[in-house]
N, C-alpha and C positions, 0 to 999 in steps of 0.2 A: 889523537885520541882525545874527546872532549867529554866532560860530563857536567851533568845538571845536579843541582842538589835543593831540597826542599826541606826547611828546617819547622818543625812544630813544637808548641809547648813552651816550657818556660824559658828564662834567660840562662838557666844551667845547662839546658839542653843545646841551648845556641853556642855556647862555649865550646861543648864536644863537637858542634857542627864546625865551628871555626878553627878547631884544632885538625879534623879530618882534612878540610879544604887545605890546610898548609901541607898536610902531608902529600895530599895528592899532587898540588902544585910542584912540591919538591921533587917529585918523583916523574915530572915532565907531562902530567896531564893538563891538558886545557881547561878552563871551568867556563860555562857558558850560563847565561840566565834564560836562554831559549831551549826548552825541552826538545823540540822539533830536531836541533842539531846536535844532541846528545848521544853519543855511543852507550854512555852510562849513566843512569838515573839512580839517585839514592833520596831516600826519605828518612830524615832522622825523626823518630816517632815520639810520641806521648802516649803513655797508658794510665794515667793518674786518675782520672775519673771517666765514666762512661763516654761521656760526649765526646771527651779528648780521644779515646779509641776509636770511635766512629769516624772522627775527622782524619785520623791517621789512614784507617782503612780506605775511605773514600778517596784520600789523595793518592794512596798507591793505585787502586784501581783505575783513576782518572789517568795517571802516568803511564800506566801498563799499555794505555790505546797508543803509545808512541812506537810500540813494537811493531805496529802495523803501519801507522801515518808517518813515523818519522825514521831515525836512524839507530834507535835503542835496541842494543844486543844484550844489556844486562840491567836488571831491576833488582835494586837492593833496599832491602828494609833494615835499618839500624836503630839503636836507641831503646827506649822503655818498652815499645810494644812487643819489639823483636825479642827482647832478653826474655820478657813474660810469658809469651806465647810463641815461641820459637818453633816447634813442631807441629802447633795446629796451624801455623801461617803457611809453613812450607807444605804441609798436607793439602789444604784447603784452598791454597791460592797458588795455583800451576805458573801464572805470571811472574810469582817471585824467584829470584834465581838464588839470593843469597839473604841470610840473616847474620846481621853483626850485633853482637850484644853491647850493652852499656860498658862492660870492662873490656872490650875488644875494638874500640875506635882506633888503637895502633895496628890493627890487622886490616885496615881498609884496603890496601894495596893488594893483600893476599885474597881477599874477597873479589875483588876486580879480576885478578888473574885467573882464579878457578873458574869465575862465571865464564870469562871470555874463552874457557877451554871447554865450555859446555857442561861444566860440573853445577849442579846444587849444592851448597854448602851451608853448615852453621857454624858461625865461628865466634866463640865466647873466649873470654878471658877471666881473669882475677876480678871481680866487681870492685875490689879495693884498689882502684887505679886511678890516678890524677895525674894531669899533664904539669909541666914546669915550665919556668921561664925559658928553657932552651927548645921547647916542643915548637914545632913549625906551626904557625898560626896565621890564619888570614880573617881580620876582622870585618865583620858585615856592617857592624854600628857605623854611625857618622865619626869622621876623623877626631872628633871633640871629646866623644864620650866611649868607655869601654866597660864591659864587665870583667870583674876579677873574680873566679872560682877559687877561695880560700881554702875549701875542704870539700870532700865528695863522701855521699852516704849519709847514713842517721842513725844515731843510738836510741832516739825515742821510739816508743813501740806505741803510737796512738792507735785505737783499736779499729780506726775505720782507713787507716793508710797502707798503701801496698808499698810505698818508696823503699823501706829497709830489705823487703823481699827482692826488689828489683835492682837496687843500688849496693846493698851490702851495709856494713857498719862504717862509720865514720873514720876517714882517714884526713889529715890535714897536710897542708904544705907548709914548709917552714918559713918563718918570717923573712929570713934572708934572699929565700926565692922568689916569693910573693914582692919584696921589694925590688929586688932586681927587674922584675917583669914591670912594674909600676914606673920605676926609673926610666926605663927604656921607651914606654909608652909616653910618658912626659916629654921625652927628647923627640919625639915624633909629632907632638902637637895636642896629646890629649889633655883635657883641662878637667873632665869629670870622670872618676872611677866610681863603679858601684860594686861594691863588694857583697858576693852571694855565696851560699852554700845551703844545705838543707836546714843548718840549724847556725848561723853565724856566731851566735854568742856561746856556744860550745866550741868555737874553733880551738885548736891547740891541746885539747884536754889529751889526747892519744900520744902526742910528741913531747908536751911539755909536762904532764902530769897534772895540769889544772887549766881551766878556760882561760886563754890568754889573749883574747880580742884586745883588751887595753894595750896591751904589751904590742901587739902589731900596729896598732893605730898611732902610738907614738912615734913609732919610728916611719910610716908611712908620711905622717904631717911635714917630715922634714925634706920630702922630696920635692925638688923645684920644678915649676912649671905646673904642678897639678894644684888645681884651685877649690875643686870640691871633692870631698869623699862621702860617699853615701852608703848606709849600712842597711842591708836589705835581709829579711828572714831572721829574725831575733826572736828569740823565746823568753818568756817571762822569768822563768826558773833561773836563769844566768845572767839576769839583765840587774847586775849590781850597781851598788853606789857609786864604785870606781868609775864604771862605765858611764853613769849618768853624768858625774862631775866632769870626766873628761869631754864628753859631747858639748856640753855647756861651756868648756873653758877654750878649746880649739876652735879658731874662726875657720878652719879649713873642714871641719867635720859639718855635715849638714845637720841642722836642727830638725831631724826629721826621724822618727821612730815608726817603724814597721813591725808591728807585734801581732802575728796570728793569734788571736785568742779562741777561736772555733765555737765558744759558748759561752754563757755567764751564770748558768743554773748549776748549781753544785752537783746535783743529781747527775746530770748529762755528762759533766765535766769527769765525773768519777767513772761512767760507762765508756767514756772516751779515752779513758786510760792518761787523762791529762793532770798533771800533778798540782795544777793551780786551783784556786777556790775563788768564788766571786770576790770575798774579802780581800784576798792576797792581790788579786788584780785590780781592784780599786784603791788598794794601798800603793801599789807599784805606780799606777797612772798618776796618784795625787803627787807623788814624790817625783816623778818626770815632769810634771807641769809647774811645780813649784821650783825646781831647780834648773830647768831648762826654758827661760823664758822665749815665747813665741813658738814653741816647739809645735811642729805639725804631726799628728799621729794619725796613722794608718793602721786597720785591722781588718781581719776576714772573720765570717762567721758562717757554721753550717745550720741549716735548719731540715727538719725531717730525720734527725737522727733516731735510729730505733729506739723505741719507747717514749718519744718525746710527747709528753702531754700537753694539754693546752696551757696548764699553769706553769710549766716548764718554758713553753715558748713565749708565755707573756714574762716571764722573769727574764728571759733575753731581750724583748722588747723593751720592757723598762729600763734594763740597763743601757741600751743603745740611746734612747730617750733622755736619760740622766747623764749620760758620760759625754754626749755630743762629741764625737771622734770627729776629727778633720774629713777623713776619707775612711769609706767601708766597703769591703766586697762581700756580698752574700751568694752562698752556692747551696744548693740543693743537695742533701747528702746523696752519695753514689754509693750503691752495695758492690763491694769489690771482693772477689773470691780469694780464700786464704787469708783474709783478715778476721779477727775476733769477732767485728760487728756484723759479718755477713750472716752469721748463724744465731744473731740475736732474736728474741722474741718481739713481737709488737712492730713490726717494719710499718713504717708511716706510708700511707696511701700517698701516690705520686700528686694526685690532685689537693691533697691537705698540704703537702709539702709546697707545692707552687703557690698556693694561697698565702702560705706565710712568707715565702721569699718574696711575692710582690708587695706585701704588707710593709716588710721591713725595708725593702728598696724606697718604697714610696715616703716612708719617715725618714731615711736617711738622706732622701734628695733634698727635702726641705731644711734639714740639719745643714748640709752641705753649702746649701745657697745662703741660709742665714750667715754661716760661717765666713764665707766669702764676700757676702755684702758688708760685713763688718771689716773687712780689709781696704775698703773704699778710703784713699787719702794716704794708705801707707805706702812706704817706698821699699823696693827690692830690687837686688841685682839679678838679672835673667840673662840666662845663656841662650844666645840666638839660636834657632835650630831650622828656620826657613822662611819664606814669605808664602802667603795666601796667593794660589794658583788664579783666583778669580779677582783677587784686589791686591795687586804687588806692593802698593804702599804698607800694607799691613803684614808685619812678622809675627811669628809664632815662636814661643820659648817657654822656658822654664825657669822658675825660681828655685830656692831649696826646697821649697813645699811640696814640688811635683817630681816623681820620680819618671825615667822614661818608660814608655808604653801603658803602663797602669793607671797614671794620673791623667788629669787635664792640662791645659796649657795657659800661658798668658799671650794673649793678644795685643801687640802694641800698632797703634795707629801712627801713620803720618812720619815713618822712619824709611827713608830711602837709602840710607848709607850702612847699615849694618849688614853682616855677612854671616853666615853659620859659623859657630864658634866664637863670635864676639860675645863678650858679657858688657851688659850696657845696666845703667841705672833707669829705672820706671817708677811711676807712681800710678797705684790702681785707681781707675775712675769707675768701674763697674764690675760686681761680683755676679756670678751666675751659679748654677748647681754644680757644674764641673769645672768652669774656665774662668778666667778673669779677662777684664779689659784694660788696658793700662795706656800711658803715655809716657814716651821719653824724656827724662829730665837732665841729662849729663850732654 
């Protein structure tokens, strides 16, 4: 029995995929990258915004062709799209044999067995479920890096976001369990871990009575073999002085702050149900920059939110120009059913939102290029990821300033010795909008 798997969406979804892969392999199912050879095809879907839903549906339909041209006997939709639109998918897509919700990844074998018996099923579970260090898992990331999901679900109630509806309230893993997994990965050659959750700065509140990310980090930095700890998906309201000082003091913790801010106009932030204000955000950014030398700051913003006036957009634009963040993602507002923003008045025309998107992307591209040019001559430790396929003497890697998959890379010329997973010292020779060129100096 062979199974093929496609994972869509964020790194948090990828961890769910890796766990399901581990469960399948433990139960004797062979995994294949060739969908034409698969008896079972599974898509772990995303439903965060409209474009993600469209990609998920297109992927499912494309894979359904293998029921005719390949060996496929079972097509399973897992993850967020299945959780959110389970009955609609089963009713409107006869190609789909089973739905496995976000809280039912541990029932993937049951789904496979049921569908191979000719039954179409919807399998759900408690949304508040998360894997632990003993759960089978097959990592799909390179050997030297791994994502560690420290919590599941979200207690924030942003008016535009459907994640709490899909994933439920936050549940955290214990510090001991996370450390057990990281120690095991370190022994297997992992050098970089990336901590993920819907809101990492709220980690532990449900089990320790308070946000406990600093306590977790203090234990993780003690683990041998791990060279880098990167924190992703942090929120301003729990970004404490204690956390700032810990990031600054601990060499293993990347001086990289991922802070999704979503907007910078106070009226829009209020409609988004965000607890922040422009003033509180600027105060936090000032503090982070003062206390963490050479910090790289990443954020994301939404344009076209319901009611966003030209003045409110200009306030966001001015904020981006003034703050000069290292890395920025811009998203066009996606109207999601069952969220408070769905029924808000003054929905913005798509063409207006797209104009604002392109305007901010153009501004940020210039800012990023100027920041990267200012790095010329500076030295960094780079984690080697691979070689350029067309120019073998050029290797690509990442410094502490680049998160996997979402940021650019550092390209090092004239290095014929390094292998993926090596950490080398380089000097930046040129900065571009998203990438850096460098030379090896050690």
